[in-house]
C-alpha positions, 0 to 999 in steps of 0.5 A: 116683239115675241111671236105668240107661243103656241103649244099643241098636245095630241092625245088618243082619248078624252082624259089622256090630256089630264093625265099626261102633261096637264100641269105643264099646259095649265102653267103655259096657259097662265103665261099667255101661251095658246094651248090646243089639245087634239083628241083623236077619238071619242073614247067610245070603247073605254071602260067605266073605271070608276067603281061608283059609276059602274052599272049605270045604264045611262052612261053605258048607253051614252058613253060617247056623249058622257065622255064628251061632257067630261072632256068639256069640263076638263078643258075649261079647268085647264084653260086650254082649247080643244079639237076632236079629230073624229076617229073611233076608239079601238078599244083595249084588246084583252085575251090570249090570243088577242081578239081582232080590233073592231072594224073601222076603228082608229088603229086600223086606219092608213096612217097617211090618211089618218094624219090628214086632219092633224095636218090640217089642225097644225096648219090652222093653229100653227104651233111651234111645239107639239107633244104626243106619245113615244113609239110604245104609246106611253103603254101599248094601247093601239090608239096611243101607238097610232097617235104617235104614228100620225103625229110623226107623219104630221110633224113632218108633212105640215111644213111641206107644201107638196103634201096634203095641199088640200090642208091649208098653207104649210106650217112647220112646227119647230119641236116635238116631245114625247110625254114621259111623266110616268118615268121610273125615276119619278115613280121611284122617288115618290115611292121612297118618299111615301115609305120614309114618311110611313105612308102606304105607297100605290107604286110598289106594284108598278115598280115590280113589273116596270119592265113589262110595260116600258122595256127600256129607260127613256131619255128625259131631256126636259123637266118643266117646273109646274108644281103650282098647277098640280091641283089644277091637273087633279081637278081636270082628271077628276072631271073625267068621272067615268075614268078615274076614282077620286078615292083611288091610288092616283090621289093618295100621294099628299100634295106637299110631298109631290111638290117637294119631291118631284115638282116637274113634268118630264118630256123626251125631246124627239125632234128639234129644228132649233138649237137647244141645250139639254136638259131643258126646263122649258118646251119653248127653249130655243124658240123664245125671242128667236 
């Protein structure tokens, strides 16, 4: 009998799970895979990005609780489990020079200490596969970069009985992936397909300044077919109402075009303790039936 498959997705803020790999998670849930989202912070310092909700005094005063309720709704839509690691959002510093990060925030924690609750969660949940961000955080938000750092430490430490002995019995995940759904190849393909249909593209500006936020092309190793779950992905994202405008550019690409032109979500295999052949179409390649 095949062992129960378990996938853990480690994210910085509530809403990241719905914009990065959400269709993949929904697909695996539909197949009986146990999926857990680990959310590092509460998103307390996130801006209200939906113009329809900006200026709402209740939301501004209760943003932590509002974002928690949004996460609850998105979790139910995706069908995943979810745990909070309990760190405080660092915010995205702006200005020149950049202001210092707030005292006590996630990005200022000791990496070794901040990895401890994630090690404990890995040992409790026992995922074979973990997904997170690359060393640039996907984009250079301090919480995303810190999420990368603690996940790398936790992946190595969770299986080592000498490290974090208070965090439970050791468990060694087998594979670690970086989310790479916002890759240039996908963006360019959708951009060109929209223009070919005579439609406006929301991606022109992104492509023009691509190298500003992604200094090198990433290696895409794994293409998970999940087009049937794009609508679930979008519903989960819209559940994060403070963070997304349902009338914004994110949703201007017709669903039939997305499914036709780019029906996958992409990942970069960062660590593997099992044999696998690249490219893959399954995060559990090399693990199933082993």
